[in-house]
N, C-alpha and C positions, 0 to 999 in steps of 0.2 A: 386499444394495439396502434402502434404506432407508424405513421402512413408516411408516403414517399416525401410528402410537403413538410410534415411535421420536420422530420428529419433532414431537410434541406434549408431547415431555420436555422442552424447549426454553423451556417457556412457556406460556401463555394466550394464543393468536392467535385472538381470536374475529375473525371479518369476514373471516378470511383462507382459507377453504375454498377458494376457487377457485382457489387459488395452487398447494394440496399435490399435485394429480395434477403437474405441470413440475415443483417439485420433486422430488419422490418420481423423476419418470426419470430426473431430471440427475444422484443420485447413483447411478447403476448401473453409473458407468464411473469409473475411475479418474483424478485429478488429475493433467492436464499437468502436468511438471516441466521447469523450463529449466534450465541449468548454470551455474553462477558462473565467467565467463572466467579468475579469476587462478588458479582450483583447481580447477576442474569438478565441486565440490560442485553436486547438484542439489537445488532448491526447488521448493515448488509455485507456480505462476502465480498464483493467486490467492492476497491475507494480507487482512490485516484492518488498516485505518488507524485513529488514534485523534483526528484532530482533529473539528470540531464535532459532531454528534450524541453519540459516543462520550464526546467530553468533558466534554460539560452533564453526561450520566448520572455520571461520574468526579467530577465538580466536588457532587456534589449526593450522593456517596457512595450510590449504589442498586447496592451491591453483590452481591443478586439477579439482578439484569441484567447487569451487567458479566460473573458468573457466565456468566450462560445463553448471552451472544454468546461468551465466552473456548471455553465448551464445543461449541457449537455448530461453530468452527472447531477444534479439537483433534480431537472426535470424528468428525469427516468428510473426514480428511486432509489439513487446513487447519497452518500451522507460521506464518508469517511473520506477524509483530507491529511495528508501525512505530510510534510514540510520539516525544516529546517533552520537556523541562521544560518550555516555552513553553504545553505544549495546557493548559487550566486550571489554569493556573499550579503545575502539577507534580501534578495530581492525578491524570489519564490515568496517567502512569507508575507514580505508588504506588499506584492504586486496581489498577490491573490485574496489578502486580505482588505483592500480598499475594493477588490473588484466585489466581493462578497457583499460589503457592506453596502456598496449601490447598487446590489440586485435587491438587499432587504433578506438575504438569505441567513444570516449569520448563525442565528437558534437554528438554522435545517442543516446546518455542518457538522458533524464531527471530526473534531479541531485537534491533531495530532501532530506535535512540534516534539522539540528535544534541545535539553540544554547541552552545550557543545562546546564549553572553553577546555582549551588543552594545557595542561601542566609546564611552566616555564620550563623547567630542565627533566631531566631521563627520572630523576627521581624526585623534582618535586612534588606537592600536593597542589591541583587548583586553590586559586587567591579565591576565596567564596563570594567577597564583594565582586568580583567579573563575574562569577556563575551568576549572582542573583541581579546582575546589571542585564546581562543578556537575558534572562527568562522575563523581565520587564520589559525589555524592547518585545520582546513575543507578544505580551499582551497587549503594547501597544499598537503595534501591528495588524493584531488577531481583531483588535475590538470584542473579545467574549471574556467573559468571567462566570463562572469559571471555565476554564481552556480544560476541554473533554481530558485529554492527554498530553505529558511532556514525561520521556523518555530520555536517559544519560544515554549520550550518542556515543558508542564504538566502545564501552564500558570505560571513559575516563573518567580515571580518579573517582571511581565510584561511592568510596567514603564519603568523600566531601558533598558531590551532585548527588546523590541520591539520597541523602541528609536532608539537604536541603529540600528536595522536593517530595521529602513525607513535612517536614516542615509547613509547607505553602499547602500541603493537601489538606493536613491537620485543621486549615486557618482557610478551608474550603475556595480555595483558591484553583485547583483544581482537582476533577474529578478522580483520574487514574491515572500510576506513575510507574516507569518500567523501566527498561534497559535494551541496547541494541548492538548486537553484533554481527557480521557479515563474513568473520573469520572463524574459520573450523578451529584453529587452535587454540581458540577461547570459548568452544563449547563448555566446557569442564567446568571453566570458571562462570559462565553463564549459570551453569544448572546448580552451581554453589550458592552462589546469588538468590534463584530461585528459591533452593531451599532452607537457605537459611534469613533473608528479607523479606517483609511482606511488601510484594510487590504486586499488581495486576496485569501487566503485561511484556512480551518479550519480542522486539522487532530482530528478524532471522534473514538470511539468502536461502531460497528455496525453489527451484527448479528442475524439470524433468529431466534434465544431465546434471542436475546440480544435486544431489540426495542424501548428502552424508546427515545433515537436520535430522531426516524421519527417522533414521536407526537409534536417536538418542536424545536429541534436544527436544524434539516436539513431542515424546513420550515423556522423556521429562516434564515438561509444561502441561500436559494434561495431568501427570500425579499429583502435580502441586498446585492445580487450579490456579492457571496461570494463562491469559489469553495469548494468543498465537497472530503476530502481526507478520506478511510474508513481502519480504522485499525481492526485487531484481528477480523479478517470473521470468522473464523471457532473456536472463543472464546478460544482463543490459543487451546490447546487439548481436550475442554472440549465437541465439538459437535461432534468429532471423538470417543469418548467415549460410548457418548448417543446414534449414530448407530449403534455402533458393534454389526456385526453377523445380519444385517438389508441390508436389498436391499433397492437399490433405487427403488422407487416407476414405475411401467410400465411407466403409465403416464405422467412420465417425459420425455417422448422421443418428447412430444407432443410440446415441446420448446426447445430440445435438451440438456437436463441436462441426460445424458449417466453417470454419476457417481454422488457421492456425494460432489466432490468438485465444481462440474459445478452447481448441486442443490443449495445449500448453495450460493456458489459465483453471481447466474443467480437471485437470490432472494432479493441480493442487488442492483445488474444491473440494476434492475425492477425498481427502483426509481428514476426518472428522472434528479433529484436535485445532486444525487453522480456523481460527477466528474471524481473521481478514487479509486480502489478498491486495495491495495496492501499485498497480502495474503504474507505469511512469509516459503521460503522452503528451503532445503540443497539437493533437489534432482531433476536433470534435467526434469525428465519425470515426477514431480507434476508440475512442471513449464509450461509443455508442456499442461497438463491436463487443470492447471487455466485460462492458456489463453483460452483453447476452451470455456471456458463460460462466455467470452466476444465476441462470435462469433454467429449470427445468432437470433433466435429467441426468445424474452422474455415475461415469464410470464405476465399475465393480473391480472385485480386486483383479478377476481374468483379466478384464479389458486394460486396468492399469499396468499389467506386466506386457500384455499385448506394447500396448502406447511406447513404453521402455525400449521395447524392441526396436520400434521403428524409428526414433530418434538415435537409440545406441547403434546403429545400422550405419548412421549416415557419417561423411568424416566428419572427424572434428573442424571448428573452424579457425 
């Protein structure tokens, strides 16, 4: 069980003493792990994303803070780290790679990155050489071969870039491949890819107030045996704005949701077709809080409806 002293080693957390009992309690059970359908490999359901605030500190080369966040993930049962060459103009991938290599923890991290070359014109294909060059930069930044997962970011020229990923996978340089989209208008395109292409993962947006993916896309992934990586579980900052000044319902304790982060993340984790959730943060204490959502009891169907009502009755951000 994580102690107050062990939590405080991740940084100077002034003003967060009210969170410590909930975080300590949340560390007392093992992280829930879900299987990647294509292989059966299990990974922890809560990981770390590197967009937003994480990217900002990486861009500023705040190595100590990045080290604290990555240590909080690795030391407390997490493994999945999602990044992309486009986050902070490559700084997210490079700084995290440097820090994890310094920690001698490269093999402890499930590295998920993306290929993100955009076509030069609206109807032009991606230059394959540009895509391959970007992938090689990711290998150099991360320092791991094979990389665990590379996905085609935002469905950009899937025929070209997914074809390259298939080649790299056949060479044994990447374990898993996939595609991502956070645009509901492209969900059908994503479903068609899952149906017609051999992919292992799909990366999508999903939150308690952004539930479109649960109606069609996530069930389709389950049908086609594709792992689901969830982005934007807090709606970027939208959900935090909506609950500002509100207390977590007391009945959240019934499924061990003691903070809003745990409330939001446990809602998503309760979907059995979700493989991993990757909230972004720049604070180690928030990393620990997020990991707490991947432990213990998950809400049942009636509780999920009750949770939705709580959020739906709040003003929009």
